[in-house]
C-alpha positions, 0 to 999 in steps of 0.5 A: 121124710125124717123130722128133726129131733129137738134134742139129742137121742137119749138125753134127759131133757124134756123127760117128764116121767121115769121110763115106763110110767106112761106108755104110748097107745096107738089107735090103729083106726087113726094111724096111717103109717106116716111115721114122724113118731118113729123119727122124733122118739128120743128113746126109740119106742116105735117101729114101723110094721104091718098090721097083721090080719088078726089085728085088722079084725077089730078095726072100724070101717074107716080104720079098714079103709085107711089101713087098706089104702096105706098097705096096712103099714102102721106104727107099733109100740116096740118098747113101751117100757122105754117111754119117758113121756116127753110127748113128742110123739103125741105132737108129731102125729098128724092123725092124732093117733097117739095118747099116753096112758099110765102103764099100770092100767094097760098091763096084761 
């Protein structure tokens, strides 16, 4: 199900920070791969994917059960540097699996 985008893709309306200042963090123990964040993101930060076996190791029991039940389908942050911190993904996520964090604290 596609969710309506409240403003046209790529416009500056509602952008709170420059690109890459904040990045979305997806909690794999909560994400059920429903994808409203993919649909509402105006700058295409997210993509739907399958959680790889090596990424499943650190999940909680609840996360493993949810992952298995949903075919390990989860949202992945494909372009974190494009995030403009509009917060639409956070509001759209029914599992409350997305938070925004300062990019400088999450760089490898």
